Each structure stands twice: as C-alpha cells, then as structure tokens.
C-alpha positions as a printed NumPy array, in Angstrom:
array([[-14.783,  -3.005,  18.041],
       [-15.477,  -0.819,  15.161],
       [-16.553,   2.794,  16.01 ],
       [-17.891,   5.264,  12.978],
       [-17.076,   9.256,  12.926],
       [-16.984,  11.805,  10.247],
       [-17.954,   8.644,   7.644],
       [-15.174,   6.744,   8.547],
       [-15.273,   3.321,  10.148],
       [-12.206,   2.64 ,  12.765],
       [-10.611,   0.344,  15.404],
       [ -7.453,  -0.073,  16.891],
       [ -5.23 ,  -2.914,  16.161],
       [ -1.908,  -4.037,  17.075],
       [ -2.608,  -4.181,  20.813],
       [ -4.132,  -0.745,  20.697],
       [ -0.958,   0.634,  18.929],
       [ -2.461,   1.566,  15.611],
       [ -5.748,   2.596,  14.279],
       [ -7.13 ,   1.296,  11.472],
       [ -9.517,   3.532,   9.821],
       [-11.518,   2.494,   6.405],
       [-13.09 ,   4.769,   4.448],
       [-16.468,   4.792,   2.74 ],
       [-15.205,   2.758,  -0.421],
       [-13.549,   0.07 ,   1.5  ],
       [ -9.51 ,   1.406,   1.581],
       [ -7.38 ,   0.864,   4.515],
       [ -5.612,   3.58 ,   6.081],
       [ -3.299,   3.401,   9.215],
       [ -2.933,   5.866,  11.978],
       [  0.165,   4.253,  13.747],
       [  0.487,   6.094,  17.349],
       [  3.764,   6.781,  19.197],
       [  4.774,   8.345,  22.716],
       [  5.647,  11.354,  20.934],
       [  3.949,  11.59 ,  17.698],
       [  2.125,   9.714,  14.929],
       [  2.343,   8.876,  11.289],
       [ -0.514,   8.443,   8.753],
       [ -0.31 ,   5.952,   5.962],
       [ -2.267,   7.187,   2.912],
       [ -5.486,   9.48 ,   2.999],
       [ -8.089,   7.253,   0.905],
       [ -9.898,   8.009,  -2.059],
       [-13.021,  10.132,   0.041],
       [-13.21 ,  13.732,   0.895],
       [-15.141,  13.218,   4.27 ],
       [-13.255,  14.671,   6.885],
       [-10.174,  12.651,   7.491],
       [ -8.234,  15.459,   8.936],
       [-10.89 ,  15.759,  12.065],
       [-10.697,  12.216,  12.974],
       [ -6.966,  11.6  ,  12.855],
       [ -6.676,  15.229,  15.209],
       [ -8.849,  13.651,  17.632],
       [ -6.802,  10.354,  17.644],
       [ -3.327,  11.767,  17.698],
       [ -2.167,  15.43 ,  18.343],
       [  0.665,  15.214,  16.131],
       [  1.584,  13.371,  13.367],
       [  3.264,  12.882,   9.514],
       [  1.271,  12.001,   6.777],
       [  2.796,   9.504,   3.951],
       [  1.371,   8.117,   0.567],
       [  2.637,   4.695,  -0.038],
       [  2.115,   5.814,  -3.82 ],
       [  0.504,   7.773,  -5.779],
       [ -2.783,   6.42 ,  -7.2  ],
       [ -6.249,   8.543,  -6.903],
       [ -7.437,   5.96 ,  -4.157],
       [ -4.81 ,   6.644,  -1.919],
       [ -4.204,  10.516,  -2.212],
       [ -7.885,  12.095,  -2.388],
       [ -7.524,  13.55 ,   0.893],
       [ -4.001,  14.697,   1.059],
       [ -5.431,  18.207,   0.71 ],
       [ -6.699,  18.438,   4.122],
       [ -2.922,  18.178,   5.211],
       [ -0.496,  20.666,   5.558],
       [  2.493,  18.359,   4.323],
       [  2.642,  15.075,   2.452],
       [  5.527,  13.156,   2.45 ],
       [  5.642,  10.867,  -1.323],
       [  8.323,   9.71 ,  -3.339],
       [  9.655,  11.711,  -6.261],
       [  8.864,   9.378,  -8.759],
       [  5.239,   9.217,  -7.811],
       [  4.747,  12.967,  -7.38 ],
       [  3.318,  13.435, -10.997],
       [  0.804,  10.719, -10.445],
       [  0.081,  12.944,  -7.362],
       [ -0.2  ,  15.942,  -9.333],
       [ -2.245,  14.313, -11.847],
       [ -4.785,  13.588,  -9.475],
       [ -4.961,  17.171,  -8.552],
       [ -5.653,  18.322, -11.717],
       [ -1.694,  19.583, -12.079],
       [ -1.408,  22.001,  -9.106],
       [ -1.082,  20.991,  -5.448],
       [ -2.662,  23.293,  -2.77 ],
       [ -0.559,  21.971,  -0.107],
       [  3.662,  20.914,   0.681],
       [  5.068,  17.741,  -0.271],
       [  8.486,  16.335,   0.649],
       [ 10.422,  13.772,  -1.003],
       [ 10.453,  10.348,   0.707],
       [ 13.577,   8.615,   0.615],
       [ 14.771,   4.944,   0.763],
       [ 15.515,   3.894,   4.297],
       [ 13.983,   7.125,   5.7  ],
       [ 13.098,   7.031,   9.422],
       [  9.744,   8.385,  11.258],
       [ 10.748,   8.57 ,  14.852],
       [  6.927,   8.171,  16.958],
       [  9.34 ,   8.489,  20.155],
       [  8.714,   4.625,  21.344],
       [  8.86 ,   3.714,  17.831],
       [ 10.563,   3.922,  14.778],
       [  9.124,   3.306,  11.135],
       [ 11.165,   2.627,   7.975],
       [ 10.187,   3.817,   4.62 ],
       [ 11.211,   0.963,   2.456],
       [ 11.13 ,   1.714,  -1.508],
       [  9.059,  -0.971,  -3.033],
       [  8.663,  -0.388,  -6.649],
       [  6.711,  -2.548,  -8.67 ],
       [  3.119,  -1.56 ,  -9.035],
       [  4.408,   2.202,  -9.187],
       [  7.906,   3.023,  -9.634],
       [  7.245,   5.258,  -6.706],
       [  5.682,   2.575,  -4.306],
       [  6.583,   2.558,  -0.766],
       [  6.174,   0.277,   2.36 ],
       [  6.49 ,   1.352,   6.335],
       [  7.989,  -0.951,   8.253],
       [  7.   ,  -0.544,  12.058],
       [ 10.563,  -1.692,  13.362],
       [  9.321,  -2.143,  16.936],
       [  6.039,  -4.008,  16.218],
       [  7.51 ,  -6.04 ,  13.308],
       [  4.793,  -5.252,  10.67 ],
       [  5.22 ,  -3.896,   7.026],
       [  2.352,  -1.526,   5.991],
       [  2.634,  -2.326,   2.427],
       [  0.032,  -0.349,   0.377],
       [ -0.544,  -2.029,  -2.952],
       [  3.102,  -3.512,  -3.24 ],
       [  2.282,  -6.616,  -1.213],
       [ -1.191,  -8.611,  -1.805],
       [ -2.127, -11.803,  -2.894],
       [ -3.317, -10.523,  -6.371],
       [ -0.517,  -7.488,  -7.176],
       [ -1.302,  -5.453, -10.18 ],
       [  1.256,  -4.483, -12.623],
       [ -0.849,  -2.688, -15.185],
       [ -0.906,   1.155, -14.591],
       [  1.734,   3.942, -16.151],
       [  4.871,   3.533, -14.183],
       [  4.787,  -0.028, -13.079],
       [  7.757,  -2.089, -13.616],
       [  6.247,  -5.252, -15.015],
       [  6.558,  -8.509, -13.616],
       [ 10.318,  -8.986, -13.916],
       [ 11.008,  -5.297, -12.143],
       [  8.524,  -6.191,  -9.265],
       [ 10.143,  -9.762,  -8.779],
       [ 13.239,  -7.909,  -8.191],
       [ 11.965,  -5.864,  -5.638],
       [ 10.542,  -8.864,  -3.439],
       [ 13.442, -10.293,  -3.687],
       [ 15.166,  -7.557,  -2.255],
       [ 12.798,  -6.946,   0.136],
       [ 13.428, -10.819,   1.791],
       [ 17.089, -10.463,   1.456],
       [ 17.439,  -6.924,   3.16 ],
       [ 14.45 ,  -6.859,   5.377],
       [ 12.71 , -10.606,   5.514],
       [ 13.928, -10.908,   9.243],
       [ 12.611,  -7.516,  10.172],
       [  8.839,  -8.158,  10.287],
       [  6.265, -11.319,  10.6  ],
       [  3.661,  -9.98 ,   7.913],
       [  2.388,  -7.039,   6.213],
       [ -0.962,  -5.171,   6.014],
       [ -2.134,  -4.061,   2.504],
       [ -4.016,  -1.369,   1.87 ],
       [ -7.261,  -3.443,   0.2  ],
       [ -8.826,  -6.611,   1.257],
       [ -8.366,  -9.899,  -0.221],
       [-10.985, -11.144,  -2.932],
       [-14.586, -11.703,  -1.297],
       [-12.893, -12.348,   2.206],
       [-12.104,  -9.01 ,   3.249],
       [ -9.215,  -7.211,   5.088],
       [ -6.474,  -9.316,   6.842],
       [ -2.912,  -9.229,   7.018],
       [ -0.584, -10.8  ,   4.65 ],
       [  1.749, -14.033,   6.12 ],
       [  5.251, -13.132,   4.983],
       [  4.949, -16.647,   2.878],
       [  3.177, -15.091,   0.208],
       [  5.756, -13.184,  -0.51 ],
       [  7.936, -15.882,  -1.77 ],
       [  5.083, -17.507,  -3.269],
       [  4.409, -14.29 ,  -5.54 ],
       [  8.104, -14.736,  -6.764],
       [  7.28 , -18.465,  -7.735],
       [  4.039, -16.976,  -9.365],
       [  5.581, -14.756, -11.745],
       [  8.415, -17.387, -12.34 ],
       [  5.669, -19.663, -13.567],
       [  3.785, -17.396, -15.421],
       [  2.131, -19.411, -18.681],
       [  0.956, -16.773, -21.313],
       [ -1.33 , -19.861, -22.301],
       [ -2.815, -19.978, -18.881],
       [ -3.503, -16.081, -18.684],
       [ -7.306, -15.208, -18.571],
       [ -7.7  , -11.509, -20.469],
       [ -9.441,  -9.387, -17.655],
       [ -9.613,  -5.991, -19.58 ],
       [ -7.458,  -3.434, -21.402],
       [ -5.705,  -0.228, -21.365],
       [ -3.376,   2.073, -23.487],
       [ -0.649,  -0.847, -23.635],
       [ -3.401,  -3.78 , -24.952],
       [ -4.687,  -6.573, -23.042],
       [ -4.27 ,  -6.863, -19.406],
       [ -3.355, -10.467, -18.214],
       [ -4.023, -11.987, -15.236],
       [ -2.171, -15.259, -13.873],
       [ -3.164, -17.503, -10.75 ],
       [ -0.385, -19.598,  -9.522],
       [ -0.569, -23.43 ,  -9.067],
       [ -3.807, -23.955, -10.826],
       [ -5.993, -22.418,  -8.194],
       [ -8.823, -20.217,  -9.373],
       [ -8.506, -16.174,  -8.587],
       [-11.343, -16.579,  -5.582],
       [ -9.44 , -18.937,  -3.733],
       [ -8.875, -17.967,  -0.314],
       [ -5.1  , -18.617,  -0.643],
       [ -4.482, -17.85 ,  -4.017],
       [ -1.922, -15.864,  -5.531],
       [ -1.94 , -14.161,  -9.083],
       [ -0.659, -11.499, -11.348],
       [ -1.927,  -8.613, -13.364],
       [  0.212,  -7.106, -15.889],
       [  0.013,  -5.919, -19.826],
       [  0.508,  -8.313, -22.531],
       [  4.58 ,  -8.48 , -23.58 ]])
C-alpha cells in the first residue's frame, strides 16, 4: 500500500527489504535497507524534501547515481556525498551549472556496498551514457538498472555508446552476471503500463533487437545535434505493445 510524504509516494517492495520511492514526475528511486546501513539509488528530478523522507526511513545510508542525467540527480544537492562514475561527472556538473555544492566520490566497476546483511555490487553498464551503472543486490538477486535496462533503450544523448557499444555491454552483463540475478528493476515505467520489473529474458531480446535493426523499418521520432533520432521496434511489434522491445539511436 502506497504512502505519501514530502510530495513523494513510496511503498515497500522485495519483502520489505527495499523502499520504492516515486517523485512527483514519476521517476523511480530505490532505498535498499540493510541491518547496518542503506543505499539510495538516484535522487530523481524534483526538489522536494527527499532527504527528510530517507532520513526517516533509514538512519545511515550512501547515495549513488545510476548516471548523470537531469532526471536522476536533481536532488543530489540535499546530500553530503554522492557516488557517481567519473565518466558521468561532467553530466552531473552540467545539471548544476558547473559547480557542485556537495562532495562526489568515484563509482567503480565491481565496487561493493556492505549494508550488513546484504551486499550490493556496482556494475558498469555503459551505453545509455558512458558512465551508466547498475546495482546488483547480491543477496536478493535483483539488479537495479537505472536507464540501462528497459524495454525501450535510448541511445541518443551525448556520451552514449551507440547500438553496437551498448550491445557489447549487454553481452558482458549476461556473461559475467547472468547467473547472479533473476530480474532487473528500471528507473522508469514501461509505456502506458506503468512500473514493473524487467524479466531477464528481455536482455537477450534487446541484443536480438539490435542485431535485427533495419533502417528501412525505423521511425523518425525527433532530432538532436547529431541529426534524426530513429526508433526500431523488434519482431514487427508496435511500440505500445506490452512485450515489445525497441531501441532509439541517432541515424548512422
């Protein structure tokens, strides 16, 4: 049952081991609570009092950014220290106009956060941005994936690795960690169906989607400094379909 406080909605998931927090714009944040401390994954894009909510839910915790985009870091300033990839630190600084009023610490591939009765491993997932990370709750077998794993993956922003670079990340994820988690939880919902976990099979489906990209079947959905932004939906499905997989990228 959802509660609401400080303009955030929240509820307990994973058998009460995590708090799913939703900001006023619908971005999903996650506070993992262990026996000794917690881990807050992203801060969203609202300036409501996230700090007070988290302080009430957990007495001591670290804060990490899955990547440096605006909708994941706006409330970073409310905390004393943020863990973020060196590759995405310039994106974070851009959001804050070049100068940060809080401490940052480098986030490294394989870094462990010991919460007491559970350990969370930071996994580099470059693609959406060059410094994107996921966080593997090793004891609960859940991967909190930010924007790196979704049914529609965006590879259109500055610093993205393009479809082939992102594909290599997915292959590595399955090869090195495929036996370590059962599903992923992304930062955004799926189409009109709202928030739901992402079954691991969709990683292979995304690899297949990238392998089958046909420029003649892509739809132009906008443009940026690189030119047209194309969307390709796999298997002849529609973007709106519940089980569809698609990728957005700049025209080659």
